[in-house]
N, C-alpha and C positions, 0 to 999 in steps of 0.2 A: 671246790664247789660241789654240792650234792643237789639232788632233785628237790624242787620246792615242796613245801608242805601240801600245797594245793594239788600239785601233780601227783603226789603219792596218794592223796585222798581220792582223786579221780581214778587213778589206776586201781586202787582197791575196790572202788565201786564197780568198775568194769570187770574186775576179776570175780567179784561176787555174782554179777549178772551172768557171766560165762559159766561159772560153777553151777548156778541154778539150772542151766541148760545142759548139764552133764559134760561140760568141756573137760578135756584131759590135759595133763601136763601144763598147767597154767604156771607161767613164770613171769616175773616183772624184773626188768633190768634197768638200772640207773645209768642212762647214757648221757647224763648232763655234762660230764667231763669231755666227752667225745663229739657231741653235737651242739650246735648253737640253737637250733629251733625246737628241740624236744628234750624233755627231761627223762621220760620213762618210755620204754618199749614193753608192752604187755603182749605175750605170745600165748596162744591157746590152740588146742587141737580139737577137731571133730572127726568122727569116724566115717562120715559120708557127707555128700553135698547138702543134703537137707539139714543135717545137724549144724554144719557150718553156717548156713543161712539163719537157723534159729538162734545160734549164739550171737551172730551179728545183730539180729533184731533186738535181742535182749540187752546187749551192750548199748546200742543206740538209744533204746527206750530209757534205760537206767540213767545214762549220762544226760540225755535231754531233760529228764526229770530234775537233775541237779543244776540245770541252766547252762550246761556245757555245750558249746556250739561246735559242730563238726565242720572242719575246714575242707576235707576231701574224703572221698571213699572210692575205692577201686576194687575190682575183682569180685564183687558181691554176686553178680549174676551167675558167674561160672561156678561158684561154690567150692573152689579149690584153695584159693588164697585170697582172703579179703583183707584189705588194708583200710583201717579207719583212722583218719588223722584228726585228732582233737587239739592240735597245737602242742601243748606241753606233753601230751600223752598220745602215742601212736599204738593202736591195737592191731595186731596181726592174728587173724583167725585162719588156721591152715587145716586142710585135710591131713589126716595123720600120715599118709604116704608122702605128701609134699613136705611136711615138717621134717621127716627123716632125711629126705633128699637135700633140702636147702639148708638145714641145720643152722638156723639163725643164732642159736645159742653159742655155737662154735665161732661164728663170725664176730660176735660181741663178747667173747669169753673174758676179755680184760675188763669188762664192766661189772660193777658190783650187782649182786642179786638182792632184791628187796624181799625181805621175809613177809610173805603174805599171811593174813589172818587165816585161821583154820577153815572158816566158812568160805574162803575164796581160793582154795588150792585146787579144786576140781578132783576128779577121779576118786581115789580113796582117802583124800585129805593129806597125803604125803607130798612133800616137795619132790619134784622130779630130780 
């Protein structure tokens, strides 16, 4: 089983929104084989709390524009690690320091990485 086409579409839209706010190290992981409730984890970094907040706002606005309903959001006020749960897609926006410390990519290393479109990769457009 792989991530649904809709989940991939939503993840790519979230990645594009994050990239538009200069998020770094954007990565999408297909967690559908490991989790029942979600298909994709999207992880992005911001360099400071204000940027984390701006990325979160852009992702929420973009996905709400697609008619995607947010199930839960956590950590947004603190601006260090925001979790946005859209059901099939869970978006993690982390402060760069927290991203290194928690290393979600390592925890989910056995999950396939989804190749993001060039305009959704953040940073310099290269995959992390």
